[in-house]
Each structure stands twice: as C-alpha cells, then as structure tokens.
N, C-alpha and C positions, 0 to 999 in steps of 0.2 A: 515638664512631664520629661523621661528620658523612652525615648524613642527602643520602641522593642524591634529585635532582627527579623520576627515572624510576624506575616503582614495578616489580610484577609485569605484561609483556607481553602484552597479549589479543589468543589468537585469532582473529584476523581475516582475510575471503578478499582478498590479497595484489595487489596489481597487482606488476606486473614491470619493475620499468625495469633499466639496468644504467648504470653511471656508474664514473668512476676515483676515484681518492681520492689524495689525498698522502700518501706511506709516516708521514709523523710522525700524521696526522690517524686513522690506519689503526693504527697501535699505539696510542696512546689510548682507541680504539674500542676495541679486544683487553682493556687494562687496563679500563677501564671495566666492560667485558660480567663481568669477572674480578671486579672491588668488587660490582656486581651480586646478582653470583651469592652473592657471600659473604653482603651483605645481606638479600637476599629467600629465601635458603636454596634457591632454583630456578636449576638450573644454564642457563644461557644459553650451546645449542648452536651458535649461528651466531651471535657479533655482529653482521653485516651486518644482523640484523633489528631492530636497535636506531636502526638511521637512521630509519624512520620515526616513530616512538614523540619521538624524538629531534628529529625538522622540525615534527610538529605540535605538541610541546610550544616550542618556538619560535617555533613562527606564534602559537597562542592569548596566546604573552606578550609580543605585540609590540602596543604600544598602537595604535601610527601606523596599521598594517593592521588592527589589529578596526577602527578608525571609521573607514577605507576604506572596509574590507567592508560594514560597514553607512550606510553612505550609498550606496555603490552596490546594496546589497540591498533598499533600504527602498521602500516603494510610495510613486508620485508624492501629490502631495500633493491634497488633495482640491478643486476650484474651488468659488471664493468664491461665494457666493449673491450678486447685487446689487439684489436689488429684485424687482419685476415686469415684465415685457416688457412697454414699451408702445412704442407706434405711433404717427405721426404722419399713416399715409394713412388715407383714411375708407374705412368696412367696411361 
C-alpha cells in the first residue's frame, strides 16, 4: 500500500472556519479519511479535520512560499560600518 502524506492528526486547539467545498473534493476528503483510518488504525471521525493538516502540509511543501516567508521575516541587514566619523568643523 502507498504511504499517505498525512499521518496521525495532532490534537491542537482549533480555529473555527466556515467554508464551502466542491462536492468532488468532499468525496475525495471522505475517501482520504477512510484510507488514513485504515493506514494508521485510528478512526477519523470527521473528515473535515483533515483539511487543516492537509493545508499545513501543502504550505510547508511550497518552496516559493517558504522563500517568501523567510525573506519577509528575516531581520533587516545590519548597517555597514564606514570608518570613524570625521567632521570638518573646527572643534
């Protein structure tokens, strides 16, 4: 049997969202939940709970997004030191 991309679903505090899925996507989600239940031996009581981990896996595997995120969250470059400050004014 092929190994599924998702493993056991962690129990985490959820954020409630409301969304609409195309019927075909919902059917695939239910079928995926059944396959995951067989593979892990843990029943998936609500296929909608797979959406979060699937989305997280998708985002984690998106190289362009990862690169964009690292550029956006990296600290600004340190200022370059240009030598001692000099003043032409008499002191």
